[in-house]
C-alpha positions in Angstrom: 159.1 167.2 36.4 157.3 165.2 33.5 157.0 161.5 34.2 159.3 159.4 32.2 162.0 161.8 31.6 165.5 160.3 31.4 167.7 160.9 34.3 170.4 163.2 33.6 173.5 161.1 33.4 176.1 163.6 34.9 174.2 164.5 38.0 175.8 166.8 40.2 177.6 165.2 43.1 177.1 166.9 46.4 179.1 166.3 49.5 177.8 166.6 53.1 178.5 170.4 53.0 176.4 170.7 49.9 173.7 168.9 51.1 173.5 171.1 54.2 173.3 174.0 51.8 170.6 172.4 49.7 168.6 171.8 52.7 167.6 175.4 52.4 165.7 174.3 49.2 164.1 171.1 50.7 161.6 172.8 52.8 160.4 175.2 50.1 160.5 172.5 47.3 157.3 170.9 49.2 155.6 174.1 48.7 156.6 174.4 45.1 155.4 170.8 44.3 151.9 171.6 46.0 151.9 174.9 44.1 152.6 173.6 40.5 151.1 169.9 41.0 154.4 168.4 40.2 155.8 165.3 42.0 159.5 166.1 42.6 162.0 163.8 44.4 164.9 165.4 46.5 167.8 163.1 46.9 168.9 162.0 50.4 165.7 163.3 52.3 167.6 162.6 55.6 170.3 165.1 54.9 170.6 167.4 57.8 168.8 170.8 57.4 170.4 174.1 58.3 168.4 177.0 59.6 166.8 179.1 57.0 168.7 182.3 55.9 166.9 185.7 56.0 166.3 187.1 52.3 169.1 188.9 50.7 167.2 192.5 51.3 169.1 192.6 54.6 172.0 195.3 54.9 174.9 193.5 53.0 178.7 193.5 53.6 180.6 196.1 51.7 183.5 194.4 49.7 186.6 196.7 49.6 187.6 197.8 46.0 184.2 196.4 44.5 182.3 198.8 42.6 178.6 197.5 43.0 177.1 200.4 41.4 178.9 199.7 38.1 177.9 196.0 38.1 174.3 196.9 38.8 174.1 199.2 35.9 175.2 196.7 33.5 173.3 193.5 32.4 174.0 190.5 34.2 174.3 187.4 31.8 175.5 184.1 33.1 179.0 184.9 32.1 178.9 188.1 34.2 178.3 186.2 37.6 182.0 186.4 38.7 181.8 190.4 38.6 179.5 190.3 41.9 180.9 190.8 45.2 182.0 187.4 46.8 179.4 186.0 49.2 177.0 189.2 49.0 173.6 187.9 48.0 171.0 188.9 45.6 167.4 189.7 46.3 164.2 189.9 44.8 161.7 193.0 44.9 158.1 192.9 46.0 156.9 194.9 42.9 154.3 192.3 41.9 152.1 193.4 45.0 151.5 196.6 43.2 150.7 195.3 39.9 147.1 195.5 38.7 145.1 192.4 39.6 147.6 191.0 42.1 147.9 191.1 45.9 150.3 189.5 48.5 149.4 186.5 50.3 152.9 185.9 52.1 155.7 188.5 52.5 159.1 187.4 53.1 158.6 184.4 55.3 161.8 182.5 55.5 162.9 184.4 52.2 159.5 183.4 50.5 156.8 185.6 49.2 153.6 184.7 47.4 151.4 186.7 45.2 147.7 185.7 44.0 146.2 187.2 41.0 142.5 187.7 40.3 142.5 184.9 37.8 143.8 182.5 40.7 147.4 182.6 39.3 149.9 182.1 42.2 153.4 183.1 42.1 156.1 182.0 44.8 159.4 184.0 44.7 162.3 182.6 46.8 165.9 183.8 47.8 168.3 181.2 49.4 171.7 182.2 50.7 174.8 180.4 51.8 174.5 178.4 48.6 178.6 178.0 47.8 178.8 174.3 48.2 176.4 173.9 45.3 178.3 176.2 42.9 179.8 174.6 39.8 181.8 176.1 36.9 179.8 179.0 36.0 176.2 180.5 36.7 174.6 178.7 33.9 175.8 175.3 34.7 175.1 175.9 38.5 171.5 176.8 37.4 171.2 173.7 35.6 172.6 171.9 38.5 170.0 173.6 40.8 167.1 172.2 38.6 168.7 168.7 38.5 169.2 168.7 42.2 165.5 169.4 42.7 164.4 166.9 40.3 167.0 164.8 38.5 164.6 164.2 35.5 165.2 167.7 34.5 167.7 167.7 31.6 169.5 170.8 30.2 167.5 170.6 27.0 164.2 171.1 29.0 165.4 174.6 30.0 165.0 177.8 28.2 167.1 181.1 28.7 165.1 184.1 29.5 165.5 187.5 31.5 164.4 189.2 34.6 165.0 193.1 35.2 168.2 193.5 37.0 167.6 196.6 39.2 166.0 199.7 38.0 162.5 200.5 38.1 159.2 198.8 36.5 158.0 200.3 33.1 161.5 201.9 32.6 164.3 200.7 30.5 167.0 199.0 32.5 169.5 196.2 32.6 168.5 192.5 32.5 169.7 189.4 34.2 169.7 185.9 32.5 167.8 183.2 34.0 166.8 179.7 33.0 162.9 178.7 32.8 161.2 175.4 33.0 157.8 175.3 31.5 155.5 172.2 32.1 153.0 171.3 29.3 149.4 171.4 31.1 147.5 168.5 30.8 143.6 168.6 30.6 142.2 169.7 33.9 145.7 170.6 35.1 147.2 174.0 36.0 149.9 175.4 33.5 153.1 176.1 35.3 156.5 177.6 34.9 159.6 178.1 36.9 162.3 180.7 36.6 165.6 180.3 38.4 169.2 181.9 38.7 172.0 180.6 40.8 174.6 183.2 41.4 177.9 181.3 42.4 180.1 184.2 43.4 177.2 185.8 45.4 176.6 182.3 47.0 172.9 182.7 46.6 170.0 181.8 44.3 166.6 183.2 43.1 163.5 180.9 42.5 160.3 182.0 41.1 157.2 179.4 40.5 154.1 180.4 38.6 151.0 178.4 38.4 148.0 179.4 36.5 144.5 177.8 35.4 145.6 177.6 31.6 148.3 178.6 29.3 146.8 182.1 28.3 146.7 183.2 32.0 150.2 181.7 32.7 151.6 183.9 29.7 150.1 186.9 31.2 151.3 186.2 34.7 154.7 185.5 33.5 155.0 188.7 31.7 153.8 190.4 35.0 156.6 188.6 36.7 159.3 189.6 34.0 158.3 193.2 34.5 157.6 193.5 38.2 159.7 190.9 40.3 163.1 192.8 39.8 166.2 191.2 40.8 168.1 193.3 43.5 171.8 193.5 42.7 174.0 193.3 45.9 175.1 196.6 47.4 178.3 195.4 48.5 
């Protein structure tokens, strides 16, 4: 998202089906751009859009022989993405609405929720489903590819590994899921921003959380609230 960054040489190639699946992201990307103040270019803006899928919190399909409880009880590093049920999406909880100083401003509108903090920090959390055409070799590579698709100037070296809660309850120990984080250095007078995302290839879904705050200090506090309160919901199927 920073001007002048070199374009990643091994940009993922997407066929027509991949462009259709990625159309789920195109509409939300405009909101993210406005939220963070970044200028983001999406390849092939004329690509056909598909109808927005509902959030992953809908009743899932049960996969015979799959022990969803056992998967949900363990950490979900990038390498464990293949243990999820195929095609059953991951969700995001709405726990941030109950955190001190936060209030919901949008609840599950086309898979997106937004939360505003008293210090004017704004968080947007999105779930996208039917993402199989964008999956690469593993979840980490797919997540890197997702960032690159949304903005080709984002190189793998700009992304850091972090975690979000994987099921369980806030304020209690529980398993964690690995995600990638992109931080944008704040310029004088500009808002400080961060984006956290994870592509679940086997589950054919992705989660994307953007945070925009007045300064670096408020961003760090808001990101800590997100890590604690916005729990990734393991598939029940």
